[in-house]
C-alpha positions in Angstrom: -8.4 -58.4 19.0 -11.3 -60.7 18.3 -12.3 -59.6 14.8 -11.8 -62.1 12.0 -11.3 -59.3 9.5 -8.6 -57.7 11.6 -6.8 -61.1 11.9 -7.0 -61.4 8.1 -5.9 -57.8 7.3 -3.0 -57.5 9.7 -1.8 -61.1 10.1 -2.7 -63.2 7.1 -2.9 -60.7 4.2 0.7 -59.3 4.7 2.2 -62.8 4.3 0.0 -63.4 1.2 1.3 -60.1 -0.3 4.9 -60.9 0.5 4.6 -64.4 -0.9 3.2 -63.0 -4.2 5.9 -60.3 -4.2 8.7 -62.9 -4.1 7.3 -65.6 -6.2 5.9 -63.1 -8.7 9.3 -61.6 -9.3 10.9 -65.1 -9.7 8.3 -66.1 -12.2 8.4 -62.8 -14.1 12.1 -63.0 -14.4 12.1 -66.6 -15.6 9.3 -66.4 -18.1 9.1 -62.8 -19.1 12.6 -61.4 -19.3 11.8 -59.3 -22.3 8.9 -57.8 -20.4 11.2 -56.9 -17.4 11.5 -53.3 -18.3 10.2 -49.8 -17.5 8.8 -49.6 -21.0 10.1 -46.1 -21.5 7.9 -43.7 -23.4 10.5 -41.0 -23.8 10.4 -41.2 -27.6 6.7 -40.1 -27.5 7.2 -37.0 -25.2 10.2 -35.7 -23.4 9.6 -32.1 -22.3 7.4 -33.0 -19.3 9.3 -36.2 -18.6 12.6 -34.2 -18.3 11.5 -32.6 -15.0 8.8 -34.9 -13.7 10.7 -38.2 -13.9 13.7 -37.0 -11.8 11.4 -35.3 -9.3 9.4 -38.5 -8.8 12.3 -40.9 -8.7 14.5 -38.8 -6.3 11.5 -38.1 -4.1 10.4 -41.7 -3.9 14.0 -42.8 -3.1 14.1 -40.3 -0.2 10.7 -41.6 0.9 12.0 -45.2 0.8 15.0 -44.5 2.9 12.8 -42.5 5.3 10.6 -45.6 5.7 13.7 -47.8 6.2 14.7 -45.6 9.1 11.2 -45.2 10.5 10.0 -48.8 10.2 13.2 -50.8 10.3 15.2 -49.1 13.0 13.9 -49.6 16.5 13.4 -46.5 18.8 15.9 -48.0 21.3 18.6 -47.8 18.7 18.2 -44.1 18.0 17.9 -43.5 21.8 21.2 -45.3 22.3 23.1 -43.0 19.9 21.7 -39.9 21.5 18.9 -38.9 19.0 16.1 -37.5 21.1 12.4 -38.0 20.3 12.1 -34.3 19.4 15.1 -34.3 17.0 13.9 -37.5 15.4 10.4 -36.1 15.1 11.7 -32.9 13.5 13.8 -34.8 11.0 11.0 -37.1 10.0 8.5 -34.3 9.5 10.8 -31.9 7.6 12.6 -34.4 5.4 9.4 -36.5 4.9 7.4 -33.5 3.9 10.0 -32.3 1.3 10.4 -35.8 -0.1 6.6 -36.3 -0.3 6.0 -33.0 -2.1 8.8 -33.8 -4.6 7.2 -37.2 -5.2 3.6 -36.0 -5.6 4.6 -33.1 -7.9 6.6 -35.5 -10.1 3.8 -38.0 -10.1 1.3 -35.3 -11.1 3.5 -34.4 -14.0 3.8 -38.0 -15.1 0.1 -38.6 -14.8 -0.7 -35.5 -16.8 1.7 -36.5 -19.5 0.3 -40.0 -19.6 -3.3 -38.8 -19.8 -3.0 -35.9 -22.2 -0.3 -37.1 -24.6 -2.1 -39.4 -27.0 0.9 -41.5 -28.0 1.8 -42.1 -24.3 -1.8 -42.9 -23.4 -2.0 -45.4 -26.3 0.8 -47.5 -24.8 -0.6 -47.4 -21.2 -1.9 -50.8 -20.0 -4.5 -51.7 -17.4 -1.7 -52.7 -15.0 -0.1 -49.3 -15.5 -3.4 -47.6 -14.5 -3.8 -49.9 -11.5 -0.2 -49.1 -10.5 -0.7 -45.4 -10.7 -3.9 -45.5 -8.6 -2.0 -47.6 -6.0 0.9 -45.2 -5.9 -1.4 -42.1 -5.6 -3.3 -43.6 -2.7 -0.1 -44.8 -0.9 1.6 -41.4 -1.3 -1.4 -39.3 -0.3 -2.1 -41.4 2.8 1.6 -41.1 3.6 1.5 -37.3 3.4 -1.6 -37.3 5.6 0.3 -39.3 8.2 3.2 -36.9 8.0 0.9 -34.0 8.6 -0.8 -35.8 11.5 2.6 -36.1 13.1 2.5 -32.3 13.5 -0.8 -32.1 15.2 -1.4 -35.7 16.5 0.0 -37.6 19.4 0.2 -41.1 17.9 3.7 -42.5 18.0 3.9 -44.8 15.0 7.4 -46.0 16.2 5.7 -47.9 19.1 2.8 -49.2 17.0 3.1 -49.5 13.2 6.9 -49.9 13.2 6.8 -52.7 15.7 4.0 -54.5 13.8 6.0 -54.1 10.5 9.2 -55.7 12.0 7.2 -58.4 13.8 6.1 -59.7 10.4 9.7 -60.4 9.4 10.4 -61.8 12.8 7.6 -64.3 12.2 6.1 -63.2 15.5 3.3 -60.9 14.2 1.5 -58.5 16.5 -1.6 -57.5 14.5 -3.2 -55.9 17.6 -0.8 -52.9 17.1 -2.4 -52.1 13.8 -5.9 -52.4 15.1 -5.2 -49.7 17.6 -3.5 -47.4 15.0 -5.4 -44.4 13.5 -7.4 -45.0 10.3 -4.9 -43.1 8.1 -2.1 -45.3 9.2 -4.2 -48.4 8.6 -5.1 -47.3 5.1 -1.5 -46.4 4.3 -0.3 -49.8 5.6 -3.0 -51.7 3.8 -2.5 -50.1 0.4 1.3 -50.3 0.8 1.3 -54.1 1.3 -1.2 -54.5 -1.5 1.2 -52.5 -3.8 3.8 -55.1 -3.0 1.5 -57.9 -4.3 0.8 -55.9 -7.5 4.5 -54.9 -8.0 5.8 -58.0 -9.9 3.2 -57.6 -12.6 3.9 -54.0 -13.4 6.7 -51.9 -14.8 7.9 -51.4 -11.2 10.1 -54.5 -11.6 12.7 -52.3 -13.2 13.5 -51.0 -9.8 15.5 -54.2 -9.2 17.5 -53.9 -12.3 18.5 -50.2 -12.1 21.7 -49.6 -14.2 23.8 -48.7 -11.2 26.9 -49.9 -13.1 26.3 -47.1 -15.6 27.4 -44.5 -13.1 30.7 -46.1 -12.4 31.7 -47.5 -15.8 34.6 -45.9 -17.7 33.9 -43.7 -20.6 33.3 -45.3 -24.0 35.4 -43.7 -26.7 34.1 -43.9 -30.3 36.7 -43.4 -33.1 36.2 -43.4 -36.8 37.8 -46.2 -38.8 41.2 -45.5 -40.1 42.4 -47.0 -43.4 45.9 -47.6 -42.0 44.8 -48.9 -38.6 45.7 -52.4 -37.7 47.8 -55.0 -39.5 45.1 -57.0 -41.2 43.5 -56.1 -44.4 39.9 -54.9 -44.2 37.1 -57.1 -45.3 35.5 -56.1 -48.6 32.2 -55.2 -46.9 33.9 -52.3 -45.2 35.5 -50.7 -48.3 34.7 -47.1 -48.8 32.5 -46.3 -51.7 32.9 -43.0 -53.5 29.7 -41.2 -54.1 31.2 -38.8 -56.6 32.6 -40.3 -59.8 36.3 -39.6 -60.4 37.5 -37.9 -63.5 39.9 -39.8 -65.6 
């Protein structure tokens, strides 16, 4: 590898994006806590959101965990537990295709809603538009790579995956991405760029998902009883009759 551009793209640029990702979130949390939100637009439109939002989020979660397995777990580990290359390949293609279709269909619904619902379009920022463009490109190139796994012979687990892990080992191997097919290069490039954009968009809400809401106990609401409690009620809570009484 002797190209200066290749050195920048696959050696320097990933570390720039990861640095912006970490410091950007720290700065955003410290100085823009009120802006740390998904900025829900449900009040403007809910019929499309009702099906598109779950499809996108469940699909993207499946895609995320698929990438954790594909990029984070070395091939030697799956070989050690008896998962053959054919079985792993079948699982990656089948599950990845289903997750990708769910994600893209949900995203299409969200984009249609945001573009053609005036109230939702009115609250869409420039960073929202950039975020959606990045998501579309990353997801589409990912689907292309999933399809190429059916007809192609490139083994990303011995190329892209090793390059990805080498970044976190601080022993980068950029030559592995130089030899990868163009679709894998584009997918990797836009994905790491999305990490740099992430802290400045509504995607930050992914790190404050209300997981405790699922496990919290039920909240019971009761009406106030005149005889409940031992203390007298403050005057501000006295009931006021709306119909005058007869005397």
